[in-house]
N, CA, C and O atoms as a printed pandas DataFrame, in Angstrom:
     atom_number atom_name residue_name chain_id  residue_number  x_coord  y_coord  z_coord
0              1         N          MET        A               1   83.480  217.410   27.744
1              2        CA          MET        A               1   84.280  218.171   28.241
2              3         C          MET        A               1   82.980  218.908   29.014
3              4         O          MET        A               1   82.068  219.460   28.399
4              5         N          SER        A               2   83.045  218.837   30.101
5              6        CA          SER        A               2   81.373  220.149   31.156
6              7         C          SER        A               2   82.556  221.143   31.167
7              8         O          SER        A               2   83.334  221.207   30.215
8              9         N          ASP        A               3   82.716  222.195   32.663
9             10        CA          ASP        A               3   83.009  223.344   32.757
10            11         C          ASP        A               3   84.798  223.486   32.903
11            12         O          ASP        A               3   85.049  224.267   33.820
12            13         N          ILE        A               4   85.695  223.099   32.437
13            14        CA          ILE        A               4   86.570  222.852   32.803
14            15         C          ILE        A               4   88.041  223.318   31.862
15            16         O          ILE        A               4   88.742  222.352   32.165
16            17         N          THR        A               5   88.624  223.883   31.248
17            18        CA          THR        A               5   89.424  224.922   30.257
18            19         C          THR        A               5   91.022  224.001   30.766
19            20         O          THR        A               5   91.421  223.868   31.922
20            21         N          LEU        A               6   91.655  223.502   29.564
21            22        CA          LEU        A               6   92.891  222.889   30.630
22            23         C          LEU        A               6   94.288  223.683   29.440
23            24         O          LEU        A               6   94.256  224.231   28.338
24            25         N          VAL        A               7   95.119  223.417   30.204
25            26        CA          VAL        A               7   96.347  223.980   29.373
26            27         C          VAL        A               7   97.824  223.240   29.968
27            28         O          VAL        A               7   98.338  223.288   31.085
28            29         N          PRO        A               8   98.178  222.659   28.908
29            30        CA          PRO        A               8   97.972  223.268   27.442
30            31         C          PRO        A               8   96.563  222.386   27.324
31            32         O          PRO        A               8   95.986  221.586   28.060
32            33         N          ALA        A               9   96.290  223.014   25.873
33            34        CA          ALA        A               9   94.933  222.639   25.476
34            35         C          ALA        A               9   95.089  220.932   24.525
35            36         O          ALA        A               9   94.181  220.201   24.920
36            37         N          ALA        A              10   95.816  220.352   23.648
37            38        CA          ALA        A              10   96.110  219.183   23.694
38            39         C          ALA        A              10   97.974  217.949   24.148
39            40         O          ALA        A              10   99.177  217.798   24.360
40            41         N          PHE        A              11   97.253  217.714   24.062
41            42        CA          PHE        A              11   98.362  216.490   24.239
42            43         C          PHE        A              11   98.725  215.648   23.174
43            44         O          PHE        A              11   97.853  215.127   22.478
44            45         N          ARG        A              12   99.774  215.484   23.002
45            46        CA          ARG        A              12  100.627  214.365   21.640
46            47         C          ARG        A              12  101.890  213.484   22.329
47            48         O          ARG        A              12  102.668  213.808   23.227
48            49         N          CYS        A              13  101.783  212.292   21.581
49            50        CA          CYS        A              13  103.103  211.332   21.817
50            51         C          CYS        A              13  103.751  211.299   21.362
51            52         O          CYS        A              13  103.397  210.421   20.576
52            53         N          PRO        A              14  104.826  211.609   21.028
53            54        CA          PRO        A              14  106.344  212.464   20.051
54            55         C          PRO        A              14  106.505  211.102   19.272
55            56         O          PRO        A              14  107.090  211.163   18.190
56            57         N          ASP        A              15  106.179  210.237   19.583
57            58        CA          ASP        A              15  106.302  209.089   18.613
58            59         C          ASP        A              15  105.106  208.581   17.773
59            60         O          ASP        A              15  105.256  207.483   17.237
60            61         N          HIS        A              16  103.949  209.231   17.591
61            62        CA          HIS        A              16  102.246  208.836   17.416
62            63         C          HIS        A              16  101.917  210.083   17.043
63            64         O          HIS        A              16  102.237  211.010   17.788
64            65         N          ASP        A              17  101.040  210.405   15.515
65            66        CA          ASP        A              17  100.163  211.585   15.300
66            67         C          ASP        A              17   99.167  211.565   15.769
67            68         O          ASP        A              17   98.328  211.711   14.880
68            69         N          ASN        A              18   98.564  211.426   17.044
69            70        CA          ASN        A              18   97.372  210.883   17.635
70            71         C          ASN        A              18   96.466  211.841   18.282
71            72         O          ASN        A              18   95.405  211.594   18.855
72            73         N          VAL        A              19   97.211  213.298   18.053
73            74        CA          VAL        A              19   96.687  214.705   19.403
74            75         C          VAL        A              19   95.016  214.510   19.221
75            76         O          VAL        A              19   94.213  214.953   20.042
76            77         N          GLU        A              20   94.798  214.087   18.523
77            78        CA          GLU        A              20   92.168  214.467   18.972
78            79         C          GLU        A              20   92.906  212.757   20.118
79            80         O          GLU        A              20   92.822  213.008   21.321
80            81         N          LEU        A              21   93.368  211.647   19.893
81            82        CA          LEU        A              21   92.590  210.752   20.714
82            83         C          LEU        A              21   93.387  211.174   21.952
83            84         O          LEU        A              21   92.976  211.180   23.112
84            85         N          LEU        A              22   94.376  211.462   21.588
85            86        CA          LEU        A              22   94.817  211.349   23.424
86            87         C          LEU        A              22   94.317  212.765   24.111
87            88         O          LEU        A              22   93.807  212.454   25.187
88            89         N          THR        A              23   94.268  213.940   23.956
89            90        CA          THR        A              23   93.747  215.259   23.937
90            91         C          THR        A              23   92.298  214.682   24.413
91            92         O          THR        A              23   91.647  215.558   24.982
92            93         N          GLU        A              24   91.681  213.518   24.328
93            94        CA          GLU        A              24   90.817  213.574   24.704
94            95         C          GLU        A              24   90.384  212.742   26.040
95            96         O          GLU        A              24   89.648  212.867   27.018
96            97         N          ARG        A              25   91.445  211.673   25.380
97            98        CA          ARG        A              25   90.980  210.389   27.285
98            99         C          ARG        A              25   92.107  211.428   28.065
99           100         O          ARG        A              25   92.602  210.845   29.029
100          101         N          VAL        A              26   92.561  212.634   27.910
101          102        CA          VAL        A              26   93.668  213.601   29.251
102          103         C          VAL        A              26   91.778  214.437   29.161
103          104         O          VAL        A              26   91.176  213.834   30.049
104          105         N          VAL        A              27   91.471  214.749   28.960
105          106        CA          VAL        A              27   90.803  215.542   29.259
106          107         C          VAL        A              27   89.394  215.055   29.973
107          108         O          VAL        A              27   88.810  215.604   30.907
108          109         N          ASP        A              28   89.025  213.870   29.259
109          110        CA          ASP        A              28   88.035  212.476   29.673
110          111         C          ASP        A              28   88.309  212.554   31.112
111          112         O          ASP        A              28   87.414  212.742   31.935
112          113         N          GLN        A              29   89.864  212.372   31.494
113          114        CA          GLN        A              29   90.152  211.905   33.143
114          115         C          GLN        A              29   90.151  213.067   34.047
115          116         O          GLN        A              29   89.851  213.187   35.235
116          117         N          VAL        A              30   90.666  214.076   32.946
117          118        CA          VAL        A              30   91.042  215.549   34.429
118          119         C          VAL        A              30   89.242  215.821   34.294
119          120         O          VAL        A              30   88.867  216.800   34.938
120          121         N          ASP        A              31   88.450  215.275   33.751
121          122        CA          ASP        A              31   87.208  216.051   33.558
122          123         C          ASP        A              31   86.394  215.060   35.170
123          124         O          ASP        A              31   85.716  215.463   36.115
124          125         N          ARG        A              32   86.923  213.673   34.778
125          126        CA          ARG        A              32   86.414  212.955   35.895
126          127         C          ARG        A              32   87.451  213.131   37.378
127          128         O          ARG        A              32   87.373  212.408   38.371
128          129         N          GLU        A              33   88.326  214.201   37.198
129          130        CA          GLU        A              33   88.508  213.602   38.503
130          131         C          GLU        A              33   88.360  215.451   39.308
131          132         O          GLU        A              33   88.521  215.725   40.497
132          133         N          ALA        A              34   88.007  216.441   38.141
133          134        CA          ALA        A              34   87.856  217.332   38.489
134          135         C          ALA        A              34   86.839  217.221   39.386
135          136         O          ALA        A              34   87.075  217.698   40.496
136          137         N          GLN        A              35   85.775  216.725   39.213
137          138        CA          GLN        A              35   85.087  216.989   39.854
138          139         C          GLN        A              35   84.450  216.661   41.051
139          140         O          GLN        A              35   83.332  217.047   41.392
140          141         N          TRP        A              36   85.361  215.783   41.803
141          142        CA          TRP        A              36   85.409  215.485   42.536
142          143         C          TRP        A              36   85.964  216.808   43.849
143          144         O          TRP        A              36   85.585  216.704   45.015
144          145         N          PHE        A              37   87.206  218.387   43.213
145          146        CA          PHE        A              37   87.178  219.734   43.510
146          147         C          PHE        A              37   86.584  220.446   43.262
147          148         O          PHE        A              37   86.936  221.169   42.330
148          149         N          THR        A              38   85.446  220.669   43.860
149          150        CA          THR        A              38   84.254  221.568   43.705
150          151         C          THR        A              38   84.616  222.704   43.545
151          152         O          THR        A              38   84.584  223.497   42.605
152          153         N          ASP        A              39   85.291  222.733   45.481
153          154        CA          ASP        A              39   85.856  223.975   45.914
154          155         C          ASP        A              39   86.670  224.613   45.162
155          156         O          ASP        A              39   86.270  225.769   45.023
156          157         N          ARG        A              40   87.538  224.429   44.659
157          158        CA          ARG        A              40   88.936  224.647   43.872
158          159         C          ARG        A              40   88.235  225.205   41.888
159          160         O          ARG        A              40   87.227  224.947   41.230
160          161         N          THR        A              41   89.078  225.758   41.744
161          162        CA          THR        A              41   88.601  227.322   40.609
162          163         C          THR        A              41   89.740  226.612   39.454
163          164         O          THR        A              41   89.514  226.538   38.246
164          165         N          THR        A              42   91.095  226.084   40.188
165          166        CA          THR        A              42   92.406  226.207   38.811
166          167         C          THR        A              42   92.982  224.688   40.345
167          168         O          THR        A              42   92.821  224.452   41.542
168          169         N          GLU        A              43   93.722  224.079   39.012
169          170        CA          GLU        A              43   94.831  222.750   39.782
170          171         C          GLU        A              43   95.232  222.335   39.161
171          172         O          GLU        A              43   94.577  222.079   38.151
172          173         N          ALA        A              44   96.402  221.988   39.226
173          174        CA          ALA        A              44   97.359  221.424   38.425
174          175         C          ALA        A              44   96.728  220.035   38.323
175          176         O          ALA        A              44   95.845  219.671   39.099
176          177         N          PHE        A              45   97.334  219.084   37.096
177          178        CA          PHE        A              45   97.376  217.903   37.628
178          179         C          PHE        A              45   98.247  216.967   36.989
179          180         O          PHE        A              45   99.059  217.543   36.265
180          181         N          ARG        A              46   98.370  215.631   37.007
181          182        CA          ARG        A              46   99.089  214.787   36.019
182          183         C          ARG        A              46   98.517  213.318   35.916
183          184         O          ARG        A              46   98.184  212.577   36.841
184          185         N          VAL        A              47   98.492  213.112   34.708
185          186        CA          VAL        A              47   97.614  212.256   34.145
186          187         C          VAL        A              47   98.570  211.514   33.119
187          188         O          VAL        A              47   99.491  211.919   32.409
188          189         N          SER        A              48   97.875  210.015   33.358
189          190        CA          SER        A              48   98.674  209.236   32.621
190          191         C          SER        A              48   97.628  207.793   31.788
191          192         O          SER        A              48   96.987  206.867   32.284
192          193         N          VAL        A              49   97.839  208.138   30.613
193          194        CA          VAL        A              49   96.784  207.799   29.526
194          195         C          VAL        A              49   97.544  206.699   28.755
195          196         O          VAL        A              49   98.730  206.436   28.955
196          197         N          VAL        A              50   96.761  206.088   27.866
197          198        CA          VAL        A              50   97.227  205.258   27.160
198          199         C          VAL        A              50   97.567  205.421   25.631
199          200         O          VAL        A              50   96.631  205.632   24.859
200          201         N          CYS        A              51   98.727  205.345   25.196
201          202        CA          CYS        A              51   98.520  206.033   23.609
202          203         C          CYS        A              51   98.947  204.324   23.002
203          204         O          CYS        A              51   99.887  203.675   23.460
204          205         N          PRO        A              52   97.842  203.748   21.693
205          206        CA          PRO        A              52   97.515  203.114   21.140
206          207         C          PRO        A              52   98.743  202.818   20.275
207          208         O          PRO        A              52   99.114  201.654   20.124
208          209         N          GLY        A              53   99.384  203.849   19.704
209          210        CA          GLY        A              53  100.491  203.799   18.998
210          211         C          GLY        A              53   99.253  203.955   17.672
211          212         O          GLY        A              53   98.113  204.372   17.880
212          213         N          SER        A              54   99.783  203.520   16.305
213          214        CA          SER        A              54   99.199  203.780   15.594
214          215         C          SER        A              54  100.507  203.964   14.028
215          216         O          SER        A              54  101.709  204.215   13.947
216          217         N          GLY        A              55   99.499  203.697   13.125
217          218        CA          GLY        A              55  100.163  202.159   11.642
218          219         C          GLY        A              55  100.570  201.602   11.943
219          220         O          GLY        A              55  100.060  200.754   12.675
220          221         N          HIS        A              56  102.362  201.627   11.491
221          222        CA          HIS        A              56  102.821  199.940   11.714
222          223         C          HIS        A              56  102.875  200.206   13.234
223          224         O          HIS        A              56  103.549  201.202   12.975
224          225         N          ASP        A              57  102.840  200.218   13.786
225          226        CA          ASP        A              57  103.269  200.526   15.232
226          227         C          ASP        A              57  102.650  200.609   15.967
227          228         O          ASP        A              57  102.836  201.600   16.673
228          229         N          GLN        A              58  101.556  199.732   16.331
229          230        CA          GLN        A              58   99.985  199.134   16.807
230          231         C          GLN        A              58  100.711  199.031   18.144
231          232         O          GLN        A              58   99.847  198.597   18.906
232          233         N          LEU        A              59  101.907  199.209   18.878
233          234        CA          LEU        A              59  101.857  198.203   20.645
234          235         C          LEU        A              59  101.283  199.859   21.361
235          236         O          LEU        A              59  101.622  200.985   21.000
236          237         N          PRO        A              60  100.494  199.528   22.269
237          238        CA          PRO        A              60   99.944  200.319   23.339
238          239         C          PRO        A              60  100.943  200.975   24.631
239          240         O          PRO        A              60  101.428  200.174   25.431
240          241         N          HIS        A              61  101.290  202.860   24.827
241          242        CA          HIS        A              61  101.807  202.771   26.009
242          243         C          HIS        A              61  101.554  203.663   26.268
243          244         O          HIS        A              61  101.323  204.571   25.469
244          245         N          ARG        A              62  101.482  203.779   27.932
245          246        CA          ARG        A              62  101.363  204.831   28.512
246          247         C          ARG        A              62  102.614  206.449   28.552
247          248         O          ARG        A              62  103.832  206.608   28.642
248          249         N          ARG        A              63  101.800  207.046   28.466
249          250        CA          ARG        A              63  101.599  208.336   29.144
250          251         C          ARG        A              63  101.836  209.622   30.087
251          252         O          ARG        A              63  101.197  209.649   31.139
252          253         N          VAL        A              64  102.377  210.284   29.903
253          254        CA          VAL        A              64  102.241  210.993   31.289
254          255         C          VAL        A              64  101.673  212.363   31.027
255          256         O          VAL        A              64  102.627  212.702   31.726
256          257         N          PHE        A              65  101.228  213.181   30.796
257          258        CA          PHE        A              65  100.760  214.767   30.679
258          259         C          PHE        A              65  100.980  215.236   31.797
259          260         O          PHE        A              65  101.141  214.303   32.584
260          261         N          ASP        A              66  101.112  216.630   32.496
261          262        CA          ASP        A              66  101.291  217.595   33.483
262          263         C          ASP        A              66  100.211  218.377   32.458
263          264         O          ASP        A              66   99.974  218.322   31.251
264          265         N          GLY        A              67   99.664  219.168   33.652
265          266        CA          GLY        A              67   99.386  220.612   33.322
266          267         C          GLY        A              67   98.257  220.757   34.616
267          268         O          GLY        A              67   98.138  220.119   35.662
268          269         N          ARG        A              68   97.228  222.300   33.831
269          270        CA          ARG        A              68   96.556  222.645   34.454
270          271         C          ARG        A              68   94.842  223.246   34.312
271          272         O          ARG        A              68   94.586  223.706   33.200
272          273         N          TRP        A              69   94.268  223.258   34.824
273          274        CA          TRP        A              69   92.762  223.009   34.771
274          275         C          TRP        A              69   91.977  224.100   35.080
275          276         O          TRP        A              69   92.923  224.721   35.564
276          277         N          THR        A              70   91.216  224.726   35.189
277          278        CA          THR        A              70   90.812  225.993   35.248
278          279         C          THR        A              70   88.814  225.763   34.443
279          280         O          THR        A              70   88.133  225.516   33.448
280          281         N          ARG        A              71   88.836  226.106   35.910
281          282        CA          ARG        A              71   86.926  225.945   36.153
282          283         C          ARG        A              71   86.547  227.303   35.203
283          284         O          ARG        A              71   87.201  228.338   35.330
284          285         N          THR        A              72   85.420  227.192   34.237
285          286        CA          THR        A              72   85.571  228.073   33.337
286          287         C          THR        A              72   83.931  229.124   34.097
287          288         O          THR        A              72   83.660  230.317   33.967
288          289         N          THR        A              73   83.279  228.160   34.745
289          290        CA          THR        A              73   81.864  228.617   35.167
290          291         C          THR        A              73   81.908  228.353   37.320
291          292         O          THR        A              73   82.868  227.730   37.775
292          293         N          ALA        A              74   81.293  228.658   37.874
293          294        CA          ALA        A              74   81.009  228.528   39.371
294          295         C          ALA        A              74   80.636  227.219   39.610
295          296         O          ALA        A              74   79.761  226.673   38.939
296          297         N          ALA        A              75   81.241  226.656   40.535
297          298        CA          ALA        A              75   80.674  225.305   40.767
298          299         C          ALA        A              75   80.136  225.402   41.628
299          300         O          ALA        A              75   80.147  226.422   42.317
300          301         N          VAL        A              76   79.283  224.057   41.955
301          302        CA          VAL        A              76   78.461  223.754   42.554
302          303         C          VAL        A              76   78.469  222.530   43.428
303          304         O          VAL        A              76   78.774  221.380   43.110
304          305         N          PRO        A              77   78.071  223.006   44.603
305          306        CA          PRO        A              77   78.819  221.801   45.793
306          307         C          PRO        A              77   77.904  220.341   46.061
307          308         O          PRO        A              77   76.743  220.116   46.403
308          309         N          ARG        A              78   79.293  219.352   45.650
309          310        CA          ARG        A              78   79.505  218.150   45.522
310          311         C          ARG        A              78   78.319  217.402   46.441
311          312         O          ARG        A              78   78.518  217.336   47.654
312          313         N          VAL        A              79   77.253  216.913   45.955
313          314        CA          VAL        A              79   76.603  215.899   47.344
314          315         C          VAL        A              79   76.792  214.555   48.058
315          316         O          VAL        A              79   76.158  213.824   47.298
316          317         N          ALA        A              80   77.086  214.055   48.673
317          318        CA          ALA        A              80   78.225  212.843   48.370
318          319         C          ALA        A              80   76.913  212.276   49.191
319          320         O          ALA        A              80   76.851  211.088   49.510
């Protein structure tokens, strides 16, 4: 992730122990979306990511996570 800090900092599926994987997916998606808001230093977000399941329960399912991102460095205007 570039210059974005998320609150909360970690995301988990209540049914599976895969915090690192889901956090990485949330970070990737929020980072892509935050690129469109270069004029903002903070914003609320809601993203939907796929939890692949784990162990004996390998059924992928969607999880929706809410939070807030904050830009840790000055934004650079995006050129279209």
